[in-house]
N, C-alpha and C positions, 0 to 999 in steps of 0.2 A: 504494500500500500504506500509506503514511503516513496518508492521509486516512481509510482504513478503520480503522486502529488508534486514532488520536487523534481520537475523536469529541468533539464539544463537550458542555459540561455540560447545556445544554437538550436535546440529543439523548439523552443518557444518562438524563436525568430523564423524558423522554417514554417511554423504554423501561421505566423503573421504574413509571410510572403505568399503562402498558399491562399490565404484569405484575400490578399491583395489581387491575386490572379483572378479569382472568381468574382470579387466585389467590383473590380474595374473591368470585368468582361474581356480579359485577354483570350483570344482565340488560339486554337492549336497552331503552333508555328510562330506565334507572335514573340517578338524580342522583349525581354524584361529590361528595366532600367539597370544601369551599371552598378557595380559594387558600392561606389562612393555615394551615388544617389540613394540606393537602398539603405545604406548605413545611416545617412542623414535622416531619411524619412522614418526609419524604425528606431533611431537613437541608440544604435549599437556600433561596435567597431567593424571595420572592413573584414577583419579576421573572423568575426562572428558570422557575418554575412556569408563569407566563403564556406564556413563549416555548415551553415544552414543550406546553402545551395548543394553541398555534397549530400546532405540528407535527402533533399528533394530529388536529386539525381538518382539515388539508390531506389527511391519510391516510384521512379518513372513519371514524376510530375513535371520535371524540367530536364533539358539536356544542354550540356555545355559544348559549344563548337569552338574549338581552338582558333583564336584570332578574330572571332566574330561576335562572341558574347553568349548569353544564356537565353534559351528559348523555351516556350511552353511545349512540352512533349505532345506528340500526336496521341499518346495513350492517356495523358492527363492523370496518371496515377491509377487508372482503372485496371482491374484484373481482366483476364480473357473472358470470363463469364461472371460478371459482377451480379447478375440477377439469377444465376443458377439455371438458366434456360436450357442448357445442354441436357439436363436430366428429364426434360419433358418429352415423352415418347410420341404424343399425337402432334406432329409438326403442323398440320393444317389448322388444328384448333389453336395452336400456339400463335400462328400468324394472325388468325382472326382476333384473338384476344389482345395481341399487341397493337393491331390497328384500332381496335376499340379503345384501348388505353390512350392512344395518341389523340383520338377524337374527344376524349374526356378532358385531356390536359392542354393540348396545344392551342385551341381557340382562345381559352382564357389567358394563356401566356401572351398571345398576340395582342389581346385587348390591353393587358397590363403594360406591354411594351409600348403601345401607342400612348399610354398615360405617363410612362416613366422614363422612356429612352432619352438620353442626352443628345444634343446636336451632333456630337462626335460619333456616337453610336449609330445614329441615323445615317450619317455620312458613310460610315463603314458598311452598313447594310446596302446602301446604294452601290458601293464598290463590289460587294459580293454578288448582287444581282447582275451587275454588268459582267462580272467574270463568268457567271453561269450562262448568261445569254450568249456571250462570245464563244464559250465552249460548245454550246448546242449548235450555233450557227456554223462553227468549223467542223461539225460532225464528230466531235470528241465526246467521250463519256463524261457526264457532268454530275455523277452521283456525289462526289466529294463536295463540290460547291453547293449542291442541293442540301446535303446534310449539314454543312456548316451554316448555311442561311437559317435553317430551322433552329439549330442549336444556339446561334447568336441571338435570335429573337427571344428564346427562353432566357438567355443571359440578360437581355435588356429589360426583362420583366422584374429582375431583381431576385428571382427565386433560384437559389444556388443548387437545390436538390434536383429540380427538373433539368437545369442546365447540365448537370452531370449525368443524369439518367438517359437523356435523349439519344446520345451517340450509341449507347448499348442497345436501346430499343430498335433504332434504325438499322444497326448492323445485323441484329438478329433477324429482322424482317428480310433484309437483303440476302442473307445466307440461305433462308428458306425458300424465298420466291425465285431466286436465280433468274431474274428477268432484266438484268441491268441493260442489256442491249435493246430492250423493247420498252423504253420509257415513253412518256406521253409527249415529249418534245415541246412543240409550240404551246400546247395547252398548259403544260407545267410552267413555262416561262411567263405566260399571261397571268396565271394564278399567282405567281410570285410578285408580278408587277402590281396586281391589285392589293396584295397584302402589304407590300412596301408603301404604296400610295396612301393606304389607310393609316399606317403608322406615321408616315411623314406628316400627315394632316391632323394627327392627334385624335383620330376618330376610332375610339375603342370598339364600339359596336360593329362598325364596318370591318375592322381588323378581325374581330371574332368571326363574323359571317364569312369573310373571304377565306380565312384559314379553314373553317368548317367545310366549305364547298370544295376546297382543294383536297382535303384529306378524304372526303367522301369519294371524290373522283378517283383518287389513288387507290382507295380500298376496293372499289368496284373493279378497277383494272387488275389489281393484284389477284383478287379472288377468281376473277374470270380466267386469267392466265394459269393459275394453279389448277383450276378444274380442267382446262384444256390439256395441260401437261400430265396431270394425274387424275383422270376421271374416276370418281367413286372413292377416292382415298380420303380418310378422315372420318 
Protein backbone atom coordinates (compact mmCIF):
# COMPACT_ATOMS: atom_id res chain seq x y z
CA UNK A 1 0.00 0.00 0.00
CA UNK A 2 2.90 2.34 0.79
CA UNK A 3 4.26 1.89 -2.74
CA UNK A 4 0.87 2.68 -4.27
CA UNK A 5 0.47 5.92 -2.30
CA UNK A 6 4.04 7.25 -2.43
CA UNK A 7 4.73 7.31 -6.13
CA UNK A 8 7.95 8.83 -7.37
CA UNK A 9 8.15 12.29 -8.93
CA UNK A 10 8.93 10.87 -12.41
CA UNK A 11 5.86 8.62 -12.16
CA UNK A 12 3.65 11.56 -11.15
CA UNK A 13 5.19 13.61 -13.96
CA UNK A 14 4.46 10.82 -16.43
CA UNK A 15 0.82 10.92 -15.30
CA UNK A 16 0.78 14.70 -15.79
CA UNK A 17 2.19 14.40 -19.32
CA UNK A 18 -0.30 11.65 -20.16
CA UNK A 19 -3.11 13.87 -18.88
CA UNK A 20 -1.79 16.75 -20.98
CA UNK A 21 -1.84 14.55 -24.10
CA UNK A 22 -5.52 13.72 -23.66
CA UNK A 23 -6.68 17.03 -22.18
CA UNK A 24 -5.14 19.02 -25.04
CA UNK A 25 -6.26 16.45 -27.60
CA UNK A 26 -2.91 15.45 -29.08
CA UNK A 27 -3.59 13.01 -31.90
CA UNK A 28 -1.50 9.94 -32.69
CA UNK A 29 1.79 11.03 -34.23
CA UNK A 30 1.60 14.56 -32.82
CA UNK A 31 4.82 16.04 -31.48
CA UNK A 32 4.97 16.93 -27.79
CA UNK A 33 6.57 20.11 -26.43
CA UNK A 34 10.29 19.84 -25.75
CA UNK A 35 11.82 18.88 -22.41
CA UNK A 36 12.43 22.49 -21.40
CA UNK A 37 8.85 23.56 -22.06
CA UNK A 38 7.41 20.52 -20.30
CA UNK A 39 9.69 21.08 -17.32
CA UNK A 40 8.52 24.70 -17.07
CA UNK A 41 4.85 23.85 -17.43
CA UNK A 42 4.98 20.99 -14.92
CA UNK A 43 7.40 22.78 -12.56
CA UNK A 44 9.94 19.94 -12.48
CA UNK A 45 13.49 19.51 -13.71
CA UNK A 46 14.40 18.45 -17.24
CA UNK A 47 15.90 15.26 -15.79
CA UNK A 48 12.52 14.42 -14.21
CA UNK A 49 10.80 15.03 -17.54
CA UNK A 50 13.34 12.77 -19.22
CA UNK A 51 12.60 9.97 -16.73
CA UNK A 52 8.86 10.49 -17.17
CA UNK A 53 9.19 10.23 -20.95
CA UNK A 54 11.10 6.98 -20.48
CA UNK A 55 8.19 5.62 -18.40
CA UNK A 56 5.66 6.65 -21.04
CA UNK A 57 7.81 5.13 -23.79
CA UNK A 58 7.80 1.78 -21.99
CA UNK A 59 3.99 2.01 -21.73
CA UNK A 60 3.80 2.80 -25.48
CA UNK A 61 2.09 6.12 -24.82
CA UNK A 62 4.85 8.07 -26.58
CA UNK A 63 7.83 7.29 -28.79
CA UNK A 64 11.14 9.15 -28.96
CA UNK A 65 12.61 9.76 -32.41
CA UNK A 66 16.28 10.59 -32.23
CA UNK A 67 16.94 14.10 -33.47
CA UNK A 68 13.24 14.82 -34.00
CA UNK A 69 11.62 14.82 -30.56
CA UNK A 70 8.90 12.98 -28.65
CA UNK A 71 5.66 11.98 -30.37
CA UNK A 72 2.36 10.45 -29.31
CA UNK A 73 2.48 6.75 -30.12
CA UNK A 74 0.04 5.30 -32.62
CA UNK A 75 -0.87 2.79 -29.90
CA UNK A 76 -1.46 5.52 -27.26
CA UNK A 77 -0.66 3.01 -24.51
CA UNK A 78 -3.49 0.66 -25.44
CA UNK A 79 -3.11 -3.11 -25.37
CA UNK A 80 -3.82 -5.21 -28.44
CA UNK A 81 -7.24 -6.17 -27.07
CA UNK A 82 -8.19 -3.53 -24.52
CA UNK A 83 -11.88 -4.54 -24.60
CA UNK A 84 -11.29 -8.30 -24.54
CA UNK A 85 -13.16 -8.69 -27.83
CA UNK A 86 -10.97 -11.52 -29.10
CA UNK A 87 -12.79 -13.81 -26.66
CA UNK A 88 -16.17 -13.25 -28.32
CA UNK A 89 -16.98 -16.21 -30.58
CA UNK A 90 -20.01 -14.80 -32.42
CA UNK A 91 -18.18 -12.32 -34.65
CA UNK A 92 -21.27 -11.16 -36.54
CA UNK A 93 -23.05 -10.33 -33.28
CA UNK A 94 -19.88 -8.62 -32.08
CA UNK A 95 -19.82 -6.27 -35.07
CA UNK A 96 -23.53 -5.54 -34.69
CA UNK A 97 -23.07 -4.67 -31.03
CA UNK A 98 -20.01 -2.50 -31.71
CA UNK A 99 -21.91 -0.59 -34.39
CA UNK A 100 -24.78 -0.17 -31.96
CA UNK A 101 -22.37 1.13 -29.32
CA UNK A 102 -20.99 3.73 -31.73
CA UNK A 103 -24.54 4.93 -32.41
CA UNK A 104 -25.13 5.32 -28.69
CA UNK A 105 -21.92 7.26 -28.12
CA UNK A 106 -20.65 9.19 -31.13
CA UNK A 107 -23.64 11.42 -31.97
CA UNK A 108 -23.54 12.83 -28.45
CA UNK A 109 -19.76 13.30 -28.70
CA UNK A 110 -20.26 15.26 -31.93
CA UNK A 111 -22.83 17.50 -30.24
CA UNK A 112 -20.48 18.12 -27.33
CA UNK A 113 -17.62 18.85 -29.74
CA UNK A 114 -19.79 21.52 -31.40
CA UNK A 115 -20.26 23.10 -27.99
CA UNK A 116 -16.73 22.74 -26.62
CA UNK A 117 -14.14 22.55 -29.42
CA UNK A 118 -11.56 25.32 -29.49
CA UNK A 119 -10.76 27.29 -32.62
CA UNK A 120 -7.47 25.38 -32.93
CA UNK A 121 -9.25 22.03 -32.67
CA UNK A 122 -11.76 23.02 -35.35
CA UNK A 123 -8.88 24.10 -37.58
CA UNK A 124 -7.28 20.68 -37.07
CA UNK A 125 -10.59 18.96 -37.91
CA UNK A 126 -10.65 20.90 -41.19
CA UNK A 127 -7.15 19.64 -41.96
CA UNK A 128 -8.17 16.05 -41.20
CA UNK A 129 -11.20 16.33 -43.46
CA UNK A 130 -9.04 17.74 -46.26
CA UNK A 131 -6.52 14.90 -45.83
CA UNK A 132 -9.24 12.25 -46.00
CA UNK A 133 -10.88 13.89 -49.04
CA UNK A 134 -7.51 14.10 -50.82
CA UNK A 135 -6.81 10.41 -50.09
CA UNK A 136 -10.21 9.40 -51.47
CA UNK A 137 -9.81 11.56 -54.59
CA UNK A 138 -6.39 9.99 -55.20
CA UNK A 139 -7.87 6.51 -54.94
CA UNK A 140 -5.95 5.70 -51.75
CA UNK A 141 -7.24 3.85 -48.69
CA UNK A 142 -8.50 6.50 -46.28
CA UNK A 143 -9.44 4.35 -43.26
CA UNK A 144 -6.75 5.85 -41.01
CA UNK A 145 -7.88 9.41 -41.79
CA UNK A 146 -11.50 8.36 -41.26
CA UNK A 147 -10.72 6.83 -37.88
CA UNK A 148 -8.61 9.79 -36.79
CA UNK A 149 -11.41 12.21 -37.71
CA UNK A 150 -13.89 10.38 -35.48
CA UNK A 151 -11.42 9.95 -32.64
CA UNK A 152 -10.48 13.62 -32.74
CA UNK A 153 -14.14 14.66 -32.52
CA UNK A 154 -14.44 12.53 -29.38
CA UNK A 155 -11.37 14.33 -28.02
CA UNK A 156 -12.97 17.71 -28.80
CA UNK A 157 -15.91 16.68 -26.63
CA UNK A 158 -13.61 16.63 -23.62
CA UNK A 159 -14.49 13.01 -22.78
CA UNK A 160 -11.17 11.22 -22.34
CA UNK A 161 -12.69 7.76 -21.90
CA UNK A 162 -14.46 7.74 -25.26
CA UNK A 163 -11.43 9.33 -26.90
CA UNK A 164 -9.41 6.28 -25.81
CA UNK A 165 -12.05 3.65 -26.59
CA UNK A 166 -12.97 4.67 -30.14
CA UNK A 167 -9.79 3.40 -31.86
CA UNK A 168 -10.25 -0.04 -30.29
CA UNK A 169 -13.91 -0.17 -31.31
CA UNK A 170 -13.16 0.93 -34.87
CA UNK A 171 -10.23 -1.44 -35.29
CA UNK A 172 -12.34 -4.35 -34.03
CA UNK A 173 -15.07 -3.58 -36.57
CA UNK A 174 -12.51 -3.29 -39.36
CA UNK A 175 -10.90 -6.64 -38.51
CA UNK A 176 -14.26 -8.39 -38.62
CA UNK A 177 -15.86 -6.72 -41.62
CA UNK A 178 -12.75 -6.89 -43.84
CA UNK A 179 -14.24 -4.51 -46.39
CA UNK A 180 -11.62 -1.76 -46.38
CA UNK A 181 -11.51 -1.68 -50.17
CA UNK A 182 -15.27 -1.29 -50.46
CA UNK A 183 -15.92 1.84 -48.43
CA UNK A 184 -18.62 4.33 -49.33
CA UNK A 185 -16.30 6.91 -50.85
CA UNK A 186 -18.15 10.07 -51.88
CA UNK A 187 -21.00 9.48 -49.42
CA UNK A 188 -18.53 9.18 -46.53
CA UNK A 189 -16.72 12.36 -47.58
CA UNK A 190 -20.02 14.23 -47.79
CA UNK A 191 -21.11 12.89 -44.38
CA UNK A 192 -17.86 14.09 -42.82
CA UNK A 193 -18.32 17.49 -44.47
CA UNK A 194 -21.77 17.85 -42.85
CA UNK A 195 -20.44 16.83 -39.44
CA UNK A 196 -17.55 19.27 -39.74
CA UNK A 197 -19.84 22.10 -40.86
CA UNK A 198 -22.15 21.58 -37.86
CA UNK A 199 -19.21 21.62 -35.44
CA UNK A 200 -17.72 24.71 -37.11
CA UNK A 201 -21.03 26.53 -36.72
CA UNK A 202 -21.49 25.40 -33.10
CA UNK A 203 -24.73 23.60 -33.91
CA UNK A 204 -24.89 20.71 -31.48
CA UNK A 205 -28.19 19.24 -32.67
CA UNK A 206 -27.07 19.30 -36.31
CA UNK A 207 -23.77 17.66 -35.39
CA UNK A 208 -25.68 14.97 -33.48
CA UNK A 209 -28.02 14.30 -36.41
CA UNK A 210 -25.25 14.34 -39.03
CA UNK A 211 -23.19 11.84 -37.05
CA UNK A 212 -26.25 9.63 -36.50
CA UNK A 213 -27.06 9.58 -40.22
CA UNK A 214 -23.43 8.78 -41.06
CA UNK A 215 -23.20 5.88 -38.61
CA UNK A 216 -26.53 4.40 -39.70
CA UNK A 217 -25.33 4.55 -43.29
CA UNK A 218 -22.11 2.77 -42.32
CA UNK A 219 -23.95 0.16 -40.27
CA UNK A 220 -26.28 -0.76 -43.13
CA UNK A 221 -23.34 -1.07 -45.53
CA UNK A 222 -21.22 -3.20 -43.19
CA UNK A 223 -24.04 -5.58 -42.27
CA UNK A 224 -25.04 -5.95 -45.91
CA UNK A 225 -21.49 -6.78 -46.95
CA UNK A 226 -21.11 -9.23 -44.07
CA UNK A 227 -24.27 -11.01 -45.19
CA UNK A 228 -23.04 -11.13 -48.80
CA UNK A 229 -19.68 -12.55 -47.74
CA UNK A 230 -21.02 -14.97 -45.12
CA UNK A 231 -24.74 -15.64 -45.69
CA UNK A 232 -26.47 -17.22 -42.75
CA UNK A 233 -23.51 -16.84 -40.36
CA UNK A 234 -24.22 -15.51 -36.86
